[in-house]
C-alpha positions as CSV (number, residue, x, y, z in Angstrom):
1,M,91.3,98.8,52.0
2,A,90.0,100.4,48.7
3,P,92.6,100.9,45.9
4,L,92.5,104.7,46.2
5,A,93.0,104.6,49.9
6,M,95.9,102.2,49.4
7,I,97.5,104.6,46.9
8,K,97.1,107.5,49.3
9,S,98.7,105.6,52.1
10,L,101.8,104.5,50.1
11,P,104.0,107.5,51.0
12,F,103.4,106.9,54.7
13,L,104.0,103.2,54.5
14,A,107.1,103.8,52.4
15,A,108.5,106.3,54.9
16,Y,107.7,103.9,57.8
17,A,109.3,101.0,56.1
18,A,112.4,103.1,55.4
19,A,112.7,104.1,59.0
20,A,115.7,102.6,60.6
21,A,118.0,102.9,63.6
22,T,120.4,105.7,63.4
23,Y,123.8,104.1,63.7
24,P,127.1,106.1,63.6
25,V,129.0,105.7,60.4
26,K,131.6,103.0,60.5
27,P,135.2,104.3,59.9
28,A,137.0,103.1,56.8
29,D,139.7,101.7,59.1
30,L,137.8,99.3,61.4
31,T,140.6,99.4,64.0
32,T,139.9,103.1,64.6
33,P,139.3,103.5,68.4
34,V,135.8,104.8,69.3
35,Q,133.9,105.2,72.6
36,Q,137.0,105.7,74.7
37,R,136.7,105.5,78.5
38,L,139.2,105.7,81.4
39,A,138.8,104.3,84.9
40,I,140.9,104.1,88.1
41,N,141.7,100.4,88.5
42,G,144.0,100.5,91.5
43,P,146.7,102.6,93.2
44,N,148.8,104.2,90.4
45,T,146.8,102.2,87.9
46,V,144.4,103.3,85.1
47,T,142.5,101.2,82.6
48,I,141.9,102.4,79.1
49,G,138.8,101.0,77.4
50,W,137.7,101.6,73.8
51,N,135.6,99.9,71.1
52,T,136.5,98.9,67.5
53,Y,134.5,97.7,64.6
54,Q,136.6,94.6,64.3
55,Q,138.2,92.3,66.9
56,L,141.8,93.1,67.8
57,T,144.3,90.3,68.3
58,Q,146.4,92.5,70.7
59,P,145.0,95.8,71.9
60,C,147.9,98.1,72.8
61,V,148.3,101.6,74.2
62,Q,151.5,103.8,73.9
63,Y,152.0,106.3,76.7
64,G,154.4,108.5,78.5
65,T,154.8,111.8,80.4
66,S,155.7,113.7,77.3
67,A,153.5,114.2,74.2
68,A,156.6,113.9,72.1
69,A,157.8,110.7,73.6
70,L,155.3,107.9,74.1
71,D,158.0,105.5,75.1
72,L,156.0,103.1,77.1
73,Q,153.6,100.5,75.8
74,A,151.0,98.2,77.4
75,C,149.0,95.5,75.6
76,S,146.4,92.9,76.4
77,S,144.5,90.1,74.7
78,S,141.1,91.5,75.9
79,S,138.9,92.2,72.9
80,V,135.3,90.9,73.3
81,T,131.8,91.3,72.0
82,Y,128.3,90.0,72.5
83,P,125.3,89.1,70.3
84,T,123.7,92.1,68.6
85,S,126.8,94.3,69.1
86,R,128.6,95.7,66.0
87,T,131.7,96.5,68.0
88,W,134.4,94.8,70.2
89,S,135.3,96.2,73.6
90,N,139.0,96.4,74.3
91,V,140.8,97.1,77.5
92,V,144.5,97.8,78.4
93,T,145.8,98.4,81.9
94,L,148.5,101.0,82.6
95,S,150.3,100.2,85.9
96,N,153.1,101.8,88.0
97,L,152.1,105.3,87.1
98,K,153.5,108.3,89.0
99,P,150.8,109.7,91.1
100,A,149.0,112.9,90.1
101,T,151.0,113.2,86.9
102,K,149.9,114.2,83.4
103,Y,150.3,111.3,81.0
104,Y,149.8,111.3,77.3
105,Y,148.5,108.2,75.5
106,K,147.7,106.9,72.1
107,I,145.7,103.8,71.3
108,V,147.7,101.8,68.7
109,S,145.9,102.0,65.4
110,T,146.5,103.4,61.9
111,N,143.9,106.0,62.6
112,S,144.1,107.3,66.2
113,T,145.3,110.5,67.9
114,A,147.0,111.2,71.2
115,D,145.1,112.3,74.3
116,H,146.1,112.8,78.0
117,F,144.9,112.2,81.6
118,L,145.9,112.8,85.1
119,S,147.1,109.7,86.9
120,P,145.3,108.9,90.3
121,R,146.2,110.8,93.4
122,T,147.7,108.6,96.1
123,A,145.4,107.6,99.0
124,G,146.3,110.1,101.8
125,D,147.2,112.9,99.5
126,K,145.4,115.9,101.2
127,S,145.6,118.2,98.2
128,P,142.2,119.7,97.3
129,F,140.4,118.4,94.2
130,Q,137.0,118.4,92.5
131,I,134.8,115.7,90.9
132,N,131.4,115.6,89.2
133,A,128.4,113.5,89.9
134,V,126.5,113.1,86.6
135,I,123.6,110.6,86.7
136,D,120.7,109.7,84.4
137,L,122.5,111.1,81.3
138,G,121.1,110.0,77.9
139,V,121.8,110.3,74.3
140,Y,121.3,113.6,72.4
141,G,120.1,114.0,68.8
142,K,117.6,112.1,66.8
143,D,117.1,109.4,69.5
144,G,117.1,111.8,72.4
145,Y,116.8,115.5,73.0
146,T,117.5,117.8,70.1
147,I,117.9,121.6,69.8
148,D,114.4,121.7,68.3
149,M,113.0,120.7,71.7
150,D,114.5,123.6,73.6
151,K,117.0,125.9,71.9
152,R,118.1,127.3,75.2
153,K,119.8,124.0,75.9
154,R,122.1,124.1,72.8
155,D,125.8,123.9,73.5
156,E,128.7,123.1,71.3
157,I,131.4,120.6,72.2
158,P,134.7,120.0,70.4
159,F,134.7,116.8,68.2
160,V,131.0,116.2,68.6
161,D,128.3,117.3,66.2
162,P,127.4,120.9,67.4
163,A,123.9,120.4,66.0
164,L,123.2,118.1,68.9
165,N,121.9,119.5,72.2
166,H,124.8,118.7,74.5
167,S,124.1,121.0,77.4
168,T,125.5,118.7,80.1
169,I,128.2,117.1,78.0
170,G,129.1,120.5,76.7
171,R,129.5,121.9,80.2
172,L,131.7,118.9,81.1
173,A,133.8,119.7,78.1
174,T,134.2,123.4,78.7
175,T,135.1,122.9,82.4
176,I,137.2,119.8,81.8
177,N,140.2,121.3,83.6
178,D,138.2,121.9,86.8
179,Y,137.5,118.3,87.8
180,E,139.5,115.1,88.1
181,L,136.9,112.3,87.7
182,I,133.2,111.6,87.2
183,L,130.8,109.4,89.2
184,H,128.0,108.0,87.2
185,P,126.0,105.5,89.2
186,G,123.4,104.3,86.7
187,D,121.2,105.1,83.8
188,I,123.8,105.5,81.1
189,G,122.6,106.4,77.6
190,Y,119.0,105.2,77.8
191,A,119.3,102.7,74.9
192,D,116.3,100.8,76.3
193,D,114.1,103.8,75.4
194,W,114.5,103.1,71.7
195,I,110.8,102.4,71.6
196,L,110.0,106.1,72.2
197,K,111.1,106.9,68.6
198,L,109.0,105.8,65.6
199,H,112.0,105.2,63.4
200,N,113.2,102.4,65.7
201,W,109.9,100.4,65.8
202,L,110.8,98.0,62.9
203,D,114.4,97.9,64.1
204,G,114.2,97.3,67.9
205,K,117.5,95.4,68.5
206,D,119.3,97.8,66.2
207,G,117.7,100.8,67.8
208,Y,119.1,99.7,71.1
209,Q,122.6,99.2,69.7
210,A,122.5,102.4,67.7
211,I,121.7,104.5,70.8
212,T,124.4,102.7,72.7
213,E,127.0,103.5,70.0
214,Q,125.8,107.1,69.7
215,F,125.9,107.8,73.4
216,F,129.4,106.4,74.1
217,S,130.7,108.2,71.0
218,Q,129.2,111.5,72.3
219,L,130.7,110.9,75.7
220,A,134.2,109.9,74.5
221,P,135.8,113.4,74.5
222,I,135.0,113.4,78.3
223,S,135.4,109.8,79.3
224,G,138.6,109.5,77.2
225,R,140.3,112.1,79.4
226,K,138.7,111.8,82.8
227,P,138.2,108.5,84.8
228,Y,134.5,107.6,84.4
229,M,133.5,105.5,87.4
230,A,130.2,103.8,86.7
231,S,127.7,101.5,88.5
232,P,124.4,100.2,87.3
233,G,120.9,101.7,87.1
234,N,117.6,100.2,85.9
235,H,118.1,101.4,82.3
236,E,121.1,99.1,81.9
237,A,119.2,96.0,82.8
238,V,117.4,94.9,79.6
239,C,116.4,96.0,76.1
240,Q,113.3,97.9,77.1
241,E,112.0,99.0,80.4
242,I,108.6,97.4,80.2
243,P,107.9,95.1,83.1
244,L,107.8,91.4,82.4
245,T,109.0,91.7,78.8
246,S,112.7,90.9,79.3
247,G,112.1,87.4,77.8
248,L,111.5,89.1,74.5
249,C,114.9,90.7,74.5
250,P,117.5,89.2,72.1
251,D,120.7,87.7,73.5
252,G,123.1,90.6,74.4
253,Q,120.3,93.0,75.4
254,K,119.3,91.5,78.7
255,N,120.8,91.0,82.2
256,F,123.1,94.1,82.0
257,T,125.1,92.6,79.1
258,D,126.4,95.8,77.6
259,F,127.2,97.3,81.0
260,I,129.2,94.2,82.0
261,N,130.9,94.1,78.6
262,R,131.8,97.8,78.7
263,F,132.8,98.3,82.3
264,G,133.4,94.9,83.8
265,R,137.1,94.8,83.0
266,T,137.8,98.5,83.7
267,M,136.4,99.1,87.2
268,P,138.4,98.2,90.3
269,T,137.6,95.7,93.0
270,A,138.6,97.3,96.3
271,F,142.0,98.8,97.2
272,A,144.4,97.1,99.6
273,S,144.4,99.0,102.9
274,T,147.0,101.7,103.4
275,S,146.3,101.8,107.1
276,S,148.8,100.6,109.7
277,D,146.0,98.9,111.6
278,T,145.9,95.1,111.2
279,S,142.1,94.9,111.5
280,A,141.7,97.5,108.7
281,K,143.9,95.4,106.5
282,V,141.9,92.3,107.1
283,A,138.6,94.1,106.4
284,A,140.0,95.5,103.2
285,N,141.1,92.1,102.0
286,T,137.7,90.8,102.8
287,A,136.2,93.6,100.8
288,R,138.5,92.9,97.8
289,R,137.4,89.2,97.9
290,L,133.7,90.2,97.9
291,A,133.8,93.1,95.4
292,N,132.1,92.4,92.1
293,P,132.8,95.2,89.6
294,P,131.2,96.9,87.8
295,F,128.3,96.3,90.2
296,W,129.8,97.0,93.6
297,Y,133.4,98.0,94.3
298,S,135.5,100.8,95.9
299,F,138.5,102.9,95.2
300,E,140.5,105.6,97.0
301,Y,141.6,108.9,95.5
302,G,143.5,111.5,97.6
303,M,141.7,112.2,100.8
304,A,138.5,110.3,99.8
305,H,137.3,106.7,99.9
306,F,134.6,106.0,97.3
307,V,132.2,103.1,97.3
308,M,129.9,102.3,94.3
309,I,126.9,100.1,95.1
310,D,124.2,98.3,93.1
311,T,120.7,99.3,94.0
312,E,119.2,97.1,91.3
313,T,120.0,93.5,92.4
314,D,121.7,91.5,95.1
315,F,119.9,92.5,98.3
316,P,116.5,91.6,99.8
317,Q,113.6,92.7,97.6
318,A,116.0,94.3,95.1
319,P,113.8,95.9,92.4
320,D,115.4,94.5,89.2
321,Q,116.2,90.9,90.1
322,P,113.7,88.0,89.5
323,G,110.5,88.7,91.4
324,G,111.5,92.3,92.0
325,S,109.1,95.2,91.7
326,A,110.5,96.5,88.4
327,G,109.8,93.2,86.6
328,L,113.1,93.2,84.8
329,D,114.3,89.7,85.7
330,A,118.0,90.5,86.0
331,G,120.8,89.2,88.2
332,P,121.6,88.4,90.8
333,F,125.3,88.6,90.3
334,G,126.8,87.6,93.7
335,T,127.7,84.0,94.6
336,S,125.7,84.4,97.8
337,P,122.5,86.4,98.6
338,N,124.4,88.8,101.0
339,Q,127.6,89.2,99.1
340,Q,127.1,92.9,98.3
341,L,126.0,93.9,101.8
342,D,128.9,91.8,103.3
343,F,131.2,93.7,100.9
344,L,129.9,97.0,101.9
345,A,130.2,96.3,105.7
346,A,133.8,95.1,105.3
347,D,134.8,97.9,103.0
348,L,133.4,100.7,105.2
349,A,134.9,99.0,108.3
350,S,138.4,99.2,106.6
351,V,138.4,102.9,106.1
352,D,141.2,104.6,108.1
353,R,140.1,108.3,108.5
354,T,143.7,109.4,109.1
355,V,144.4,108.3,105.5
356,T,141.1,109.0,103.7
357,P,139.0,111.2,106.0
358,W,136.1,111.5,103.5
359,V,133.8,108.6,102.7
360,V,131.4,108.8,99.7
361,V,128.9,106.1,98.7
362,A,127.2,106.4,95.3
363,G,124.3,104.3,94.0
364,H,121.3,104.7,91.6
365,R,118.0,104.6,93.4
366,P,117.5,107.0,96.3
367,W,115.6,106.6,99.5
368,Y,115.4,110.3,100.2
369,S,113.5,112.3,97.4
370,T,110.9,115.0,97.1
371,G,109.2,112.8,94.5
372,T,107.7,109.4,94.6
373,S,110.5,107.3,93.2
374,T,112.1,106.3,96.5
375,C,113.4,102.8,97.1
376,G,112.3,101.4,100.5
377,P,114.2,98.1,100.1
378,C,117.3,100.1,99.3
379,Q,116.9,102.1,102.5
380,K,116.4,99.0,104.6
381,A,119.4,97.3,103.1
382,F,121.9,100.1,102.9
383,E,121.1,102.9,105.3
384,P,122.0,101.1,108.5
385,L,125.5,100.5,107.2
386,L,126.0,104.0,105.9
387,Y,125.1,105.4,109.3
388,K,127.0,102.8,111.3
389,Y,130.3,103.5,109.6
390,G,129.9,107.3,109.4
391,V,129.6,107.8,105.6
392,D,129.8,111.5,104.9
393,L,128.0,111.9,101.7
394,A,125.6,109.6,99.7
395,V,125.1,110.3,96.0
396,F,122.1,109.0,94.1
397,G,120.1,109.7,90.9
398,H,117.0,107.9,89.3
399,V,114.8,110.9,90.0
400,H,115.4,113.3,87.1
401,N,116.2,116.5,88.9
402,S,118.6,117.9,91.5
403,Q,118.0,117.6,95.3
404,R,120.0,118.1,98.5
405,F,118.9,116.8,101.9
406,A,120.1,117.6,105.4
407,P,122.2,114.8,106.9
408,S,119.6,112.3,107.9
409,V,118.9,108.8,109.3
410,N,115.6,107.0,109.4
411,G,113.9,110.0,107.8
412,T,115.0,112.4,110.6
413,A,117.4,115.3,110.1
414,D,120.5,115.2,112.2
415,P,120.3,118.1,114.7
416,A,123.9,119.1,114.0
417,G,123.0,120.0,110.4
418,L,126.1,120.5,108.3
419,Q,128.3,121.1,111.3
420,N,129.8,117.7,112.1
421,P,126.7,115.5,111.8
422,K,126.8,111.7,112.5
423,A,124.3,111.0,109.7
424,P,125.2,111.0,106.0
425,M,124.3,114.0,103.8
426,Y,122.2,112.8,100.8
427,I,122.0,114.3,97.3
428,V,120.1,113.4,94.1
429,A,122.0,114.4,90.9
430,G,119.6,112.9,88.3
431,G,119.0,116.0,86.3
432,A,121.7,115.6,83.7
433,G,119.2,115.1,80.8
434,N,117.7,112.2,78.9
435,I,114.9,111.4,76.5
436,E,112.4,111.0,79.4
437,G,112.8,114.6,80.5
438,L,113.0,116.2,83.9
439,S,110.9,115.1,86.9
440,S,108.9,117.7,88.7
441,V,110.1,118.5,92.2
442,G,107.1,116.9,93.8
443,K,106.0,117.2,97.4
444,N,108.6,118.7,99.7
445,V,109.8,116.7,102.7
446,S,111.1,118.0,106.1
447,T,114.7,117.0,105.4
448,N,114.9,118.6,102.0
449,R,117.0,121.7,101.6
450,F,117.2,122.2,97.8
451,A,115.3,120.9,94.8
452,Y,115.5,122.1,91.2
453,A,113.9,120.8,88.0
454,D,113.7,123.7,85.5
455,E,116.8,122.9,83.4
456,F,119.4,120.2,83.1
457,S,121.9,120.2,86.0
458,Y,124.5,118.1,87.8
459,A,126.5,118.1,91.0
460,T,130.1,119.0,91.7
461,L,132.0,117.8,94.8
462,S,135.0,119.8,96.0
463,F,137.2,118.2,98.6
464,L,138.6,121.4,100.1
465,D,140.5,119.9,103.0
466,E,140.2,117.1,105.6
467,Q,137.2,118.8,107.2
468,R,135.3,120.7,104.5
469,L,133.5,119.2,101.5
470,K,131.7,121.7,99.2
471,V,128.6,120.4,97.3
472,E,127.2,122.5,94.4
473,F,124.6,122.0,91.8
474,V,125.4,123.5,88.4
475,R,122.9,124.4,85.6
476,S,124.3,122.7,82.5
477,D,123.5,125.3,79.8
478,N,125.1,128.3,81.4
479,G,127.2,127.1,84.4
480,Q,125.1,128.9,87.0
481,V,125.6,127.6,90.5
482,L,122.1,126.8,91.7
483,D,122.9,125.7,95.2
484,S,126.1,125.6,97.3
485,S,126.7,124.1,100.7
486,V,129.7,123.1,102.8
487,L,129.7,120.0,104.9
488,F,132.0,120.2,107.9
489,K,133.2,117.0,109.6
490,K,135.8,116.9,112.4
491,H,137.1,113.4,111.3
492,D,138.7,113.0,114.7
493,Q,138.2,109.3,114.9
494,Q,140.5,106.8,113.1
495,F,137.7,104.3,112.6
496,V,134.1,105.2,112.9
497,V,131.6,102.8,114.3
498,Q,128.3,104.3,115.5
């Protein structure tokens, strides 16, 4: 390069060299809790997870039913990290809680504040409640969407920088009293998309960690108050979603490491059966033995039984595991090839519909979609079990939009429609918003009843009573209900085997 050309290029080179990952500022007190997250861990049991910028000898939480008297305390020795992480993940379990009761809690630190949560409803409680399905949600700001990309999507959220475009997180904040928990089966934060921003190019491993810290800090006002029930997606697998490059990832940024570190000690296994039936109790005990949180597990809440599955690994031709179509070389995580499917069969067989009439299964990759990103191996592995045991609703993401399908099996709509079908109703709730943008609706299919890809959106599930479940899709920026349907099921069989 000629001297003059070199001189002219210096400003660009200097700016490029100065580019660096955008980490949140460390607090002066390194014991300050950040990235708080709750989870339902068992009957009358909640786990509180959070991160700190130094390891804690004894993480502790003070709690009680009065904000003025946090007279109970629970502690643990669980404070762990992994290579490339700047933070330690801490977990404390609060047990023997009164059901459906408002509790106040404060993470013990010289710099923390009190918050509150609603303890889990007892299995069999037939009171109505609402939850949200929010999938494919990524970081906002410099490493994701910003208000410069679309000012219509700007929303302000308390305690989070209002200059960021938090349309979905903002809606979750403003409606926080309307729902009781969140399902997020996969693609959480999109840290593996660090390569899409120029300022991360010289700082790959730090770009990954910076996005991870940003996202869970942005989420904390929500996940620190509502149980955030997660399972894996493809964006949790490795440091970048480029096939056959996982070997280049540093330790700590491959094989779902952050996902395991963050959620592995907070998610439940499977609840003991509350049925009076002996066979149900045996099946539930088998499911508990085979569960492998945070990848596959189940929990019960009020009149609903929820199952979270792993569509990435641990079933025949799973896309993310070694030799899989995604080329991500992750997993498997079970001790036997069929552990997840054996868990699912035992767990669904244990559900007593007189106790929990509604059964919801949530995973990441769909097999019903108007787009092209369907998972054939997932359908072959999971759909027969969902139909056999009469699952009512199946919730998926991966495709970045909102879709609702008629109750279906083997690609055919159930002739009963929404009026007591045998087949599960399927939805895709992947339009919450991330750096990759929304997916076009694509080619319609015969079983599709609603599809939307104009703005960010998510799904709400309202369990109205033992026979009616309302499913709605909500536009994130203004709360508009885009689609509403009510699934009616008689639930007149104690155990469903079709």
